[in-house]
Structure formats: C-alpha cells, structure tokens
KESE-736824 format. One record per residue: x, y, z of N, C-alpha, C, O in turn; residue in three letters. Coordinates in steps of 0.2 Angstrom, whole numbers, padded with zeros to 4 digits, always signed. Layout:
KESE-736824
XYZXYZXYZXYZala
...
This chain:
KESE-736824
+0762+0625+0338+0760+0628+0344+0757+0622+0349+0753+0617+0346met
+0760+0621+0355+0758+0616+0359+0752+0619+0364+0753+0623+0368his
+0746+0616+0363+0740+0619+0366+0736+0613+0368+0736+0608+0365ala
+0732+0614+0374+0727+0609+0376+0721+0613+0377+0720+0619+0378ser
+0715+0609+0377+0709+0611+0378+0706+0608+0385+0708+0602+0386leu
+0702+0612+0388+0699+0609+0395+0693+0613+0396+0691+0618+0393arg
+0689+0610+0401+0683+0614+0403+0685+0620+0407+0689+0619+0412ile
+0682+0625+0406+0683+0631+0410+0679+0631+0416+0675+0627+0417ala
+0682+0635+0421+0679+0636+0427+0678+0643+0429+0681+0647+0425thr
+0674+0645+0434+0674+0652+0436+0681+0655+0437+0681+0661+0437pro
+0686+0651+0439+0692+0654+0440+0696+0656+0434+0701+0660+0434ala
+0693+0655+0428+0696+0657+0422+0693+0664+0420+0694+0666+0414asp
+0688+0666+0424+0685+0672+0422+0689+0678+0420+0688+0682+0415ala
+0694+0679+0424+0699+0685+0422+0702+0684+0415+0703+0689+0411ala
+0705+0678+0414+0708+0677+0407+0703+0677+0402+0704+0680+0396ala
+0697+0675+0403+0692+0675+0398+0690+0682+0396+0689+0685+0391ile
+0689+0686+0402+0688+0693+0401+0693+0697+0397+0692+0701+0393arg
+0699+0695+0398+0705+0699+0395+0705+0697+0387+0707+0701+0383ser
+0702+0691+0385+0702+0689+0378+0696+0693+0375+0697+0696+0370ile
+0690+0694+0379+0684+0697+0376+0685+0704+0376+0682+0707+0371tyr
+0688+0707+0381+0688+0715+0381+0690+0718+0375+0687+0723+0373ala
+0695+0716+0371+0697+0720+0365+0692+0720+0360+0691+0725+0356pro
+0688+0715+0359+0682+0714+0355+0677+0719+0357+0673+0722+0352tyr
+0675+0720+0363+0670+0725+0365+0673+0732+0364+0669+0736+0361val
+0679+0733+0366+0682+0740+0365+0683+0742+0358+0682+0748+0357glu
+0685+0738+0354+0688+0740+0347+0685+0737+0341+0687+0739+0336ser
+0680+0733+0342+0677+0730+0336+0669+0730+0337+0666+0732+0342thr
+0666+0729+0331+0658+0728+0331+0657+0720+0331+0651+0719+0330ala
+0661+0716+0332+0660+0709+0332+0655+0707+0338+0651+0703+0336ile
+0656+0710+0343+0651+0709+0349+0647+0716+0349+0650+0721+0348thr
+0641+0716+0351+0637+0722+0352+0637+0725+0359+0634+0730+0360phe
+0641+0721+0363+0642+0724+0370+0646+0730+0369+0651+0730+0365glu
+0645+0735+0373+0649+0742+0373+0652+0743+0379+0657+0748+0379thr
+0651+0739+0384+0655+0740+0391+0658+0734+0392+0655+0728+0392glu
+0664+0734+0394+0668+0728+0395+0666+0725+0402+0666+0729+0407ile
+0664+0719+0402+0661+0716+0408+0667+0716+0413+0673+0715+0412pro
+0665+0716+0420+0670+0716+0425+0672+0708+0426+0668+0704+0423thr
+0677+0707+0429+0679+0700+0431+0673+0697+0435+0672+0691+0434thr
+0670+0700+0439+0665+0698+0443+0659+0696+0439+0655+0691+0440glu
+0657+0700+0434+0652+0699+0429+0653+0693+0425+0649+0689+0424glu
+0659+0692+0423+0661+0686+0419+0661+0680+0423+0658+0675+0421met
+0663+0680+0429+0662+0675+0434+0655+0673+0434+0653+0667+0434thr
+0650+0678+0435+0643+0676+0436+0641+0673+0429+0636+0668+0430asp
+0643+0675+0423+0640+0672+0417+0642+0665+0417+0638+0660+0415arg
+0648+0663+0419+0651+0656+0419+0647+0652+0424+0644+0647+0422ile
+0646+0655+0430+0643+0651+0435+0635+0650+0434+0632+0645+0436glu
+0632+0655+0430+0625+0654+0429+0623+0649+0423+0618+0647+0423gln
+0628+0648+0419+0627+0643+0413+0631+0637+0413+0629+0632+0409thr
+0636+0636+0417+0641+0631+0416+0638+0624+0418+0641+0619+0417his
+0633+0624+0422+0630+0618+0424+0626+0614+0418+0626+0608+0417glu
+0623+0619+0413+0620+0616+0408+0624+0616+0401+0623+0612+0397gln
+0628+0621+0400+0631+0622+0394+0639+0622+0395+0642+0623+0400tyr
+0642+0620+0389+0650+0619+0390+0653+0626+0390+0651+0631+0386pro
+0658+0627+0393+0663+0632+0393+0670+0629+0392+0672+0625+0396trp
+0673+0631+0386+0679+0628+0385+0685+0633+0384+0683+0639+0382leu
+0691+0631+0386+0697+0636+0385+0702+0632+0382+0703+0626+0383val
+0706+0636+0378+0712+0633+0375+0718+0637+0378+0718+0643+0379cys
+0723+0633+0381+0728+0636+0384+0735+0633+0382+0736+0627+0380glu
+0740+0637+0382+0747+0635+0380+0751+0636+0386+0750+0639+0391thr
+0757+0633+0386+0762+0633+0392+0764+0640+0393+0765+0642+0399glu
+0766+0643+0388+0769+0650+0388+0764+0656+0389+0765+0660+0393asn
+0758+0655+0386+0754+0661+0386+0747+0660+0390+0743+0665+0391glu
+0746+0654+0393+0740+0653+0397+0734+0652+0392+0735+0650+0387gly
+0728+0655+0394+0722+0654+0391+0722+0659+0385+0723+0665+0386val
+0722+0656+0379+0722+0660+0373+0715+0660+0369+0715+0664+0363val
+0710+0657+0371+0704+0657+0368+0699+0653+0372+0700+0649+0376gly
+0693+0654+0370+0687+0651+0374+0681+0650+0369+0680+0654+0364tyr
+0677+0645+0371+0671+0644+0367+0665+0642+0372+0667+0639+0377ala
+0659+0644+0370+0654+0642+0375+0647+0642+0370+0647+0644+0365thr
+0642+0639+0374+0636+0639+0371+0631+0642+0376+0632+0642+0382ala
+0625+0644+0373+0620+0647+0378+0613+0645+0375+0613+0643+0369ser
+0608+0647+0378+0601+0646+0376+0600+0651+0370+0602+0656+0370ser
+0597+0648+0365+0595+0652+0359+0589+0657+0361+0590+0663+0360leu
+0584+0654+0364+0579+0658+0367+0576+0655+0373+0578+0649+0375arg
+0573+0659+0378+0571+0656+0384+0565+0651+0384+0564+0647+0389ser
+0561+0651+0379+0555+0647+0379+0556+0640+0378+0561+0638+0375lys
+0552+0636+0382+0554+0629+0382+0555+0625+0376+0559+0620+0375ala
+0551+0627+0371+0552+0623+0364+0559+0624+0361+0561+0621+0356ala
+0563+0629+0363+0569+0630+0361+0575+0626+0364+0581+0627+0363tyr
+0573+0622+0369+0577+0618+0373+0583+0614+0369+0588+0613+0372ala
+0582+0613+0363+0587+0609+0359+0591+0613+0354+0594+0610+0350trp
+0590+0619+0355+0594+0624+0351+0599+0628+0355+0597+0630+0360ala
+0605+0629+0352+0610+0633+0356+0613+0638+0352+0613+0638+0345val
+0615+0644+0355+0619+0649+0351+0626+0648+0353+0628+0647+0359glu
+0631+0649+0349+0638+0647+0350+0642+0654+0350+0640+0659+0347leu
+0647+0653+0354+0652+0659+0354+0659+0656+0354+0660+0652+0358thr
+0663+0660+0351+0671+0658+0351+0675+0665+0350+0673+0669+0346val
+0680+0665+0355+0684+0671+0354+0691+0669+0356+0692+0664+0360tyr
+0696+0672+0352+0703+0670+0353+0707+0677+0354+0705+0682+0351val
+0713+0676+0357+0717+0682+0357+0720+0684+0350+0720+0680+0346thr
+0722+0690+0349+0724+0692+0343+0731+0689+0341+0732+0687+0335glu
+0735+0687+0346+0741+0683+0344+0740+0677+0341+0745+0674+0337asp
+0734+0673+0342+0734+0667+0339+0728+0666+0334+0726+0661+0332val
+0726+0672+0332+0721+0672+0326+0724+0669+0320+0730+0671+0318gln
+0720+0664+0317+0723+0661+0311+0727+0655+0312+0730+0652+0308gly
+0728+0653+0319+0732+0648+0320+0729+0641+0321+0732+0636+0322ser
+0722+0641+0321+0718+0635+0322+0715+0634+0329+0712+0630+0330gly
+0716+0639+0333+0713+0639+0340+0706+0639+0340+0703+0635+0343val
+0703+0644+0336+0696+0644+0335+0693+0638+0332+0688+0635+0335gly
+0696+0635+0327+0694+0628+0324+0694+0623+0330+0689+0619+0330thr
+0699+0622+0334+0700+0617+0339+0694+0618+0344+0691+0613+0346ala
+0693+0624+0346+0688+0625+0351+0681+0623+0348+0677+0620+0352leu
+0680+0625+0342+0673+0624+0339+0672+0616+0338+0667+0614+0339tyr
+0678+0613+0336+0677+0606+0335+0675+0602+0341+0671+0598+0341ala
+0678+0604+0346+0676+0601+0353+0670+0603+0355+0666+0599+0358ala
+0668+0609+0355+0661+0612+0357+0656+0608+0353+0651+0606+0356leu
+0656+0608+0347+0651+0605+0343+0650+0597+0345+0644+0595+0345leu
+0655+0594+0346+0655+0587+0348+0652+0586+0355+0648+0581+0356glu
+0654+0590+0359+0651+0590+0366+0643+0591+0365+0639+0588+0368ile
+0641+0596+0362+0634+0598+0361+0630+0592+0358+0624+0591+0360leu
+0633+0589+0353+0630+0583+0350+0629+0578+0355+0623+0575+0355arg
+0634+0576+0359+0633+0571+0364+0628+0573+0369+0625+0569+0372asn
+0627+0579+0371+0622+0581+0376+0615+0580+0373+0611+0580+0377gln
+0614+0580+0366+0608+0579+0364+0605+0586+0361+0599+0586+0359gly
+0609+0591+0360+0607+0597+0356+0606+0595+0349+0610+0591+0346tyr
+0601+0598+0346+0599+0597+0339+0602+0602+0334+0604+0600+0328val
+0601+0608+0336+0603+0614+0331+0607+0619+0334+0606+0621+0340asp
+0613+0621+0331+0617+0626+0333+0617+0632+0329+0616+0632+0322gly
+0617+0638+0332+0616+0644+0328+0622+0649+0330+0624+0649+0336tyr
+0623+0653+0326+0628+0658+0327+0627+0665+0324+0624+0665+0318ala
+0627+0670+0328+0626+0677+0325+0633+0680+0323+0637+0681+0327ala
+0633+0683+0317+0639+0685+0314+0638+0693+0312+0634+0694+0308val
+0641+0697+0316+0641+0704+0313+0645+0705+0307+0651+0703+0307thr
+0642+0708+0302+0645+0709+0296+0649+0716+0295+0646+0721+0297leu
+0654+0716+0292+0658+0711+0289+0663+0707+0294+0665+0710+0299pro
+0664+0701+0293+0668+0697+0298+0670+0691+0294+0668+0685+0295asn
+0675+0692+0290+0678+0686+0286+0680+0680+0289+0679+0675+0287thr
+0684+0681+0295+0686+0676+0299+0681+0671+0302+0681+0665+0301ala
+0675+0674+0304+0670+0671+0307+0666+0667+0302+0664+0661+0302ser
+0665+0670+0296+0662+0667+0290+0665+0661+0288+0662+0656+0287val
+0672+0661+0287+0676+0656+0285+0676+0650+0290+0675+0644+0289arg
+0676+0652+0297+0675+0647+0302+0669+0643+0302+0669+0637+0302leu
+0663+0646+0301+0657+0643+0300+0656+0639+0294+0653+0634+0294his
+0659+0641+0289+0659+0637+0282+0663+0631+0283+0661+0626+0281glu
+0668+0631+0287+0673+0626+0288+0669+0620+0291+0670+0614+0290lys
+0664+0622+0296+0660+0617+0300+0653+0616+0297+0649+0614+0300phe
+0652+0618+0291+0646+0616+0287+0640+0620+0290+0635+0617+0289ala
+0641+0625+0293+0636+0630+0294+0633+0633+0288+0637+0634+0283phe
+0627+0635+0288+0624+0639+0282+0621+0645+0284+0618+0645+0289glu
+0621+0650+0280+0618+0657+0282+0610+0656+0281+0608+0653+0276pro
+0607+0658+0286+0599+0657+0286+0595+0663+0286+0589+0663+0286val
+0599+0669+0286+0595+0675+0286+0600+0681+0289+0604+0680+0293gly
+0598+0687+0287+0602+0693+0289+0597+0698+0292+0592+0700+0289thr
+0599+0700+0298+0595+0706+0301+0598+0712+0298+0604+0714+0301phe
+0595+0716+0294+0599+0722+0291+0599+0728+0297+0594+0729+0300pro
+0605+0731+0297+0606+0736+0302+0603+0735+0309+0600+0739+0312ala
+0605+0729+0311+0602+0727+0318+0605+0730+0324+0602+0731+0329ala
+0611+0733+0323+0614+0736+0329+0618+0742+0326+0621+0742+0321gly
+0620+0747+0331+0624+0753+0330+0630+0753+0334+0629+0753+0340tyr
+0636+0752+0331+0642+0752+0335+0647+0755+0331+0647+0754+0325lys
+0652+0759+0334+0658+0762+0331+0655+0766+0325+0658+0766+0319gln
+0650+0770+0326+0648+0775+0322+0645+0772+0315+0645+0775+0310glu
+0642+0766+0316+0640+0763+0309+0634+0758+0311+0634+0755+0317ser
+0629+0757+0307+0624+0752+0308+0626+0746+0305+0629+0746+0299trp
+0625+0740+0309+0628+0734+0307+0623+0729+0306+0618+0728+0309arg
+0624+0725+0300+0620+0719+0299+0622+0713+0303+0628+0713+0304asp
+0618+0709+0305+0619+0703+0308+0617+0697+0304+0611+0697+0303val
+0621+0693+0302+0619+0687+0299+0619+0681+0303+0624+0679+0307gln
+0614+0677+0303+0613+0671+0307+0615+0665+0303+0613+0664+0297trp
+0619+0660+0306+0621+0654+0303+0619+0648+0307+0618+0649+0313trp
+0617+0643+0303+0614+0637+0307+0618+0630+0304+0620+0630+0299his
+0618+0626+0309+0620+0619+0307+0616+0614+0312+0615+0615+0318arg
+0614+0609+0309+0610+0603+0312+0616+0599+0316+0620+0597+0313gln
+0615+0598+0322+0620+0595+0326+0618+0587+0327+0623+0583+0328leu
+0612+0585+0327+0610+0578+0327+0603+0577+0325+0600+0582+0322gly
+0601+0571+0325+0594+0569+0323+0589+0573+0327+0590+0575+0332asp
+0583+0573+0323+0577+0576+0327+0572+0571+0328+0568+0569+0324arg
+0573+0568+0334+0568+0563+0336+0561+0565+0337+0560+0571+0338pro
+0556+0561+0336+0549+0563+0337+0547+0565+0344+0543+0569+0345arg
+0551+0562+0349+0549+0563+0356+0556+0564+0360+0558+0559+0363asp
+0559+0570+0359+0566+0570+0361+0566+0571+0369+0562+0574+0372pro
+0572+0567+0371+0573+0568+0379+0576+0575+0380+0579+0578+0375asp
+0576+0578+0385+0579+0584+0387+0587+0583+0386+0590+0578+0387pro
+0590+0589+0383+0598+0588+0383+0601+0586+0390+0599+0589+0395pro
+0606+0583+0389+0610+0581+0396+0613+0587+0398+0617+0590+0394thr
+0613+0589+0405+0616+0595+0407+0624+0593+0407+0626+0588+0407pro
+0628+0599+0406+0635+0598+0406+0638+0595+0412+0643+0592+0412met
+0635+0597+0418+0637+0594+0424+0637+0587+0424+0641+0583+0428ser
+0633+0583+0420+0632+0576+0420+0637+0573+0415+0639+0567+0415ala
+0640+0578+0411+0645+0575+0406+0652+0575+0409+0657+0572+0406met
+0653+0579+0414+0660+0580+0417+0663+0573+0418+0660+0568+0421arg
+0669+0572+0417+0673+0566+0418+0671+0560+0414+0672+0554+0415asp
+0667+0561+0409+0664+0556+0405+0669+0554+0399+0672+0559+0397ser
+0669+0548+0396+0673+0547+0390+0671+0551+0384+0676+0553+0380pro
+0665+0552+0383+0663+0556+0378+0666+0564+0378+0668+0566+0373ala
+0666+0566+0384+0669+0573+0385+0676+0573+0383+0679+0577+0380leu
+0680+0568+0386+0687+0567+0385+0688+0567+0377+0693+0570+0375glu
+0684+0563+0374+0685+0561+0367+0684+0568+0363+0688+0569+0358thr
+0679+0572+0365+0678+0578+0361+0684+0583+0362+0686+0586+0357ala
+0686+0584+0368+0692+0588+0369+0698+0586+0365+0702+0590+0362leu
+0700+0579+0365+0705+0577+0362+0704+0578+0354+0709+0579+0350arg
+0698+0577+0352+0696+0578+0345+0698+0586+0343+0701+0587+0337thr
+0696+0590+0347+0698+0597+0346+0706+0598+0346+0708+0602+0341gly
+0709+0595+0350+0717+0596+0350+0720+0593+0344+0725+0596+0341glu
+0717+0587+0342+0719+0584+0336+0719+0589+0330+0723+0589+0325ala
+0713+0592+0329+0712+0597+0324+0717+0603+0324+0719+0605+0319ser
+0719+0605+0330+0724+0610+0331+0731+0607+0328+0735+0611+0325leu
+0733+0601+0330+0739+0598+0328+0740+0597+0320+0745+0599+0317arg
+0734+0595+0317+0734+0594+0310+0734+0601+0306+0737+0601+0301glu
+0732+0606+0309+0732+0613+0306+0739+0615+0306+0740+0621+0303gly
C-alpha cells in the first residue's frame, strides 16, 4: 500500500467523520452513541489542533483511511504533561499497518512536544487495540469494570500507559502543536510513521 501521513486540518472533518461513524454506530469501541455531524467534528479539530496533533493517513486511491490524535487526559493544570490517545482506521485497511504508522508518528510528535505520559482507554474486548498498545510498549494499569453500557451490554474499560519522556524536576509546559508545524522534528516523525508502514 502506498500511503502518506500528514497533519490533519478542519477540512478533513468529513473524511474523519466517515471513518469514525461505523465505530459509533456498530461497535462499543467508542462509548459515543450519536454520530457527530461534520460540523461537530470540525469543531473538535479546531478546538484542539493548536495544542495537540491530529494526523491522517491517506492513499492515492482511497483518500483518508485513518486518523490519530491526542487530547488532554484531565482538565486540571497538573495533568498538563499527560495525554489521552485515539486512533481509528477504515475497515478496509484494518491489519495493514495504518494504525501502527499513525501511532508511531503520533508518539514521536508528542515526545518532541514535551509530553511525558500517554494513556489510552480500551473497551474490552478489543484484541486489535490491545495488540497495538502492546506493540508500542504500553502496559495495562487498571480496569474500570462495567464502566459503560452500549449494545445491550455492560462494558469494561481497560487503561493503558506508556511513559513518553523523562520526568524533569521542573518541567516546561509542552510545546503547542502550532509551534511544531513546518519543523524538522515534525517532518521526521511523519516520515518515521510512513517507514513503519512500508516495513510492515
């Protein structure tokens, strides 16, 4: 598969929505129960992309086939160096390495921004997500039993963690994503993700 990674923009909202919608409608992987509109997805990107990465993977024939992003773990100031990660791909490319490529680039960008800890919430069962996080040396750190009800079943949520960088005694605030654009570090991270896709 010939694919490339790039920074997403609000103009990608419709494509990102189309990837996300089947997960909302047909799975318990996300606990959202209403598919966001394109306008709502645009707002989500616009409200966060100054601080956090939004990445897309696209192919020449199919367009955008996956996306990954990060967001604040919690709103309190002491959580400023921790992020929650998200990745989704179309059904057609599941198992092709697109999720791996997106995660490889996302983690490298976050590390360069100065984030220290990455977390991911995985609704159980989800073998593919568990394998992805194990591949990137995440470790399960706790399970919230029956934390959500969707598709006529109570669902456990397992939290996974990976340390992204050193924990300095007096950390500087993470660099906003807006300050990373057009930087060599960002370009290197994107190319690193693409390289993992080719190797797979």
